[in-house]
C-alpha positions, -999 to +999 in steps of 0.1 A: -069+530-434-084+507-410-118+485-421-152+501-402-186+488-403-211+519-410-246+516-400-262+525-431-295+517-426-298+530-390-296+566-409-314+591-426-351+593-436-369+556-431-394+560-460-360+568-484-340+543-468-366+516-474-380+527-508-340+524-515-334+495-505-367+476-518-363+487-553-333+459-563-354+436-541-380+439-565-362+439-590-343+408-582-375+389-577-391+400-612-361+389-633-358+354-610-400+351-620-386+357-656-358+329-657-385+302-655-406+317-674-375+319-702-368+286-699-403+278-710-404+301-738-373+289-758-383+252-748-417+258-768-396+271-795-376+246-800-392+213-789-430+197-786-451+192-760-430+166-744-401+193-732-425+219-727-442+194-702-410+185-684-397+218-681-429+235-669-434+206-641-396+207-631-397+244-630-422+242-606-407+218-579-369+241-585-392+271-575-405+254-543-369+248-533-358+274-540-383+294-520-376+270-492-332+278-496-347+316-496-370+312-466-339+294-446-311+326-453-334+350-439-319+337-407-284+351-420-300+385-434-315+392-398-283+381-377-258+400-399-277+430-397-282+429-360-241+424-361-242+454-389-261+480-362-246+469-334-209+472-348-202+440-338-174+432-369-162+399-360-204+389-350-208+396-386-181+375-399-187+342-376-225+346-389-216+348-424-191+318-420-213+296-405-243+301-430-219+296-459-207+259-442-242+251-432-255+253-466-229+237-484-239+206-461-279+210-459-276+216-502-255+184-502-279+163-483-305+180-499-293+171-536-286+133-526-324+131-513-339+145-538-316+128-566-324+089-552-366+100-548-362+122-581-390+092-598-414+093-572-411+129-575-420+126-607-450+104-605-459+127-575-466+151-599-489+131-619-463+143-649-479+127-682-462+094-691-453+112-729-431+136-706-421+114-675-380+109-695-376+138-706-388+152-670-370+128-652-335+139-672-345+177-667-349+172-627-318+152-620-300+177-634-314+204-621-307+191-588-270+191-591-274+229-592-293+228-551-254+236-542-252+268-559-292+285-552-277+274-520-246+297-522-259+322-544-290+327-516-265+329-483-243+354-500-268+373-513-284+374-475-250+387-458-250+416-487-284+422-479-281+422-437-247+444-445-266+469-462-264+458-494-292+447-514-276+463-549-251+435-559-279+407-554-299+420-582-265+427-604-257+386-599-295+374-604-295+396-637-256+386-650-270+347-641-302+355-658-281+367-691-261+336-689-293+312-685-311+326-715-280+324-741-270+289-731-308+276-737-304+293-771-279+270-776-279+243-759-319+235-771-314+254-807-286+241-824-274+217-801-312+203-798-303+187-759-340+192-751-352+193-716-318+182-708-302+210-725-327+230-702-315+217-674-278+223-680-281+258-689-300+264-655-273+250-636-242+268-648-261+300-648-266+288-615-229+284-609-223+313-628-240+336-603-225+319-570-187+319-577-195+358-587-212+368-553-189+346-535-156+363-550-174+399-548-178+393-510-149+379-500-131+403-524-149+432-507-138+423-474-102+415-482-099+452-492-127+473-471-137+482-506-179+487-496-190+515-510-198+545-492-227+537-461-219+501-466-202+475-439-180+449-446-181+417-440-146+402-434-149+363-435-123+350-416-107+311-419-116+303-384-150+320-390-160+287-414-172+261-384-203+250-371-210+276-339-240+260-316-249+293-305-248+312-344-266+282-358-290+277-335-300+314-343-299+308-381-324+281-375-345+300-351-355+327-380-347+308-406-367+274-404-403+286-396-396+313-430-386+282-451-416+257-433-445+288-441-430+294-478-429+255-484-465+252-470-478+281-492-464+264-522-485+232-516-515+254-505-512+267-537-507+230-556-542+219-535-561+252-551-549+242-584-560+209-578-592+222-566-600+243-597-586+216-620-615+195-609-640+219-623-630+213-658-605+226-684-614+258-690-614+270-652-578+251-647-570+275-674-580+305-661-568+298-623-536+287-641-536+323-657-543+343-630-519+326-603-489+341-627-504+378-629-505+376-590-472+367-584-460+395-605-478+414-583-468+402-551-430+405-559-439+444-539-453+436-511-428+400-507-399+423-514-413+453-489-411+419-462-374+412-468-360+449-470-386+456-436-361+425-421-329+444-427-339+471-417-354+468-391-325+446-375-298+468-381-319+489-361-327+469-336-286+457-331-283+492-325-307+494-300-329+524-322-359+503-318-385+533-328-368+534-358-371+498-364-410+502-356-413+533-381-396+511-407-429+489-400-450+512-401-437+526-434-435+494-454-469+491-446-480+521-461-460+515-490-470+477-501-506+488-491-506+514-515-494+497-541-523+470-530-551+495-535-535+509-570-541+468-581-573+461-568-589+493-579-568+492-613-582+457-619-620+461-614-617+477-655-588+459-664-589+423-654-605+406-685-583+429-710-551+422-692-565+383-690-569+381-725-536+391-735-526+358-720-554+334-741-580+343-766-606+314-756-634+337-748-648+314-721-607+313-700-610+350-706-643+354-691-638+330-660-599+343-653-617+382-651-642+374-621-613+356-605-587+382-606-616+406-599-612+396-565-584+381-562-563+408-568-581+422-533-553+394-517-523+419-528-540+451-506-547+425-474-510+409-479-493+439-480-502+438-439-488+406-430-457+406-448-448+439-433-456+427-396-438+388-409-407+413-420-402+429-388-412+397-367-380+381-383-361+410-373-367+408-336-366+368-337-402+361-339-403+346-373-425+313-358-450+340-353-450+339-397-457+309-398-485+307-373-505+332-391-501+316-425-509+286-413-542+291-397-547+316-425-544+282-451-564+261-428-594+282-419-598+300-449-578+300-481-579+260-491-620+254-476-626+288-487-613+279-522-633+241-520-666+259-507-663+284-532-659+253-564-691+231-545-713+262-545-705+285-568-701+261-600-709+288-625-683+319-616-650+316-601-655+351-583-662+340-550-631+318-553-612+349-558-619+358-522-604+327-507-568+340-507-577+376-500-600+368-469-568+342-458-549+376-461-569+394-440-570+369-411-533+368-415-530+407-405-555+404-381-539+372-364-504+397-369-519+430-352-531+411-319-492+391-317-475+427-326-501+446-300-492+418-271-458+419-278-451+454-279-476+461-246-450+440-235-422+452-239-403+426-268-397+457-293-378+481-272-390+512-253-391+546-259-358+560-247-338+593-252-321+599-289-351+577-306-338+543-288 
């Protein structure tokens, strides 16, 4: 039977498709968050403070690199989804081939540069001298895994663009399991310290990357994609740099990648501000940031889901359906944000106390979390807009609103709150929340302007 590209995400209930597609995203992000925490937890069971610090510092750097790579992969998801929505099988294959080749070249350059500047990176992080040697070992090995991180993210982006968000979840789950087992072996009986954690990480990344690649090419060759799933068949000729395709990938991916990297830098700046206020404040802020990372899995997953669904519908010229995807995503994510905001007005102190028994840290963390949690509500709107803008090729707008939010509200707000309210963290928690409110208002302005000028398609017969 002739292989056919089916447009699953362009049919059926928008809300139902969005929920079904975003749930695997949510679980995959959850597992990736646990991934780094598992390394740190197991390191603490078998090693001293030097190894724990090395894994902590190194994992922060690797998380930033992974976030940047995942941002770049957004271009692959969007262009693949557009081709699938338009039933252009060869365009999808060419996009996938270009993406895999471009990510390979990028990862090799990035690995070489980071490996050379590893000592400078460790020094820039103000790593305690007792942990410098272990940190250098950890990062030196982890940098070798960047090609595998790139391969996994580019292949997963192709799957998601084709309407399949479940298989990337299976790949990261398998990787997480392998990583935990190898951590136990390398840091336990073999006593390899930070090197063991790094080797386990790289091997598990390689496993997930090759597993994902095997499944992608096997599905494309057999045309066995499952009900309603589009098969992306990559031919040998697709592994070539096509200037037009590469430009499209970078136009969407680069702003998202730069935006995500900038956000990570802003978190580091706010952490430095918190550290200047003393050890208890630093500990409280660190705990709350981890809690917020988990809460933000919902809007973050919704952003990625909206990008894929809206892009497929845009490719099929179903612009009204694409806009409905945006609206449904906002409602779902903001409902969760409102629920979190309400719950943590009462549960902030008990929740922080799960992480520490220090009374002062618990009190300060509760103050910070009660205000910071409103960021989850306001962020639901600008995350949804960002996903929609990416689908239509306006990812630069996401970079603009996040940059303005960081420079105008988040960083100066945290600084002023620390200066004028030294006895409490409650005002400081409003800095990121108000920053997200500004981002959402800017996004609304962009959306109304572009819609008025017909950039998101006009209502036509047949719902197009």
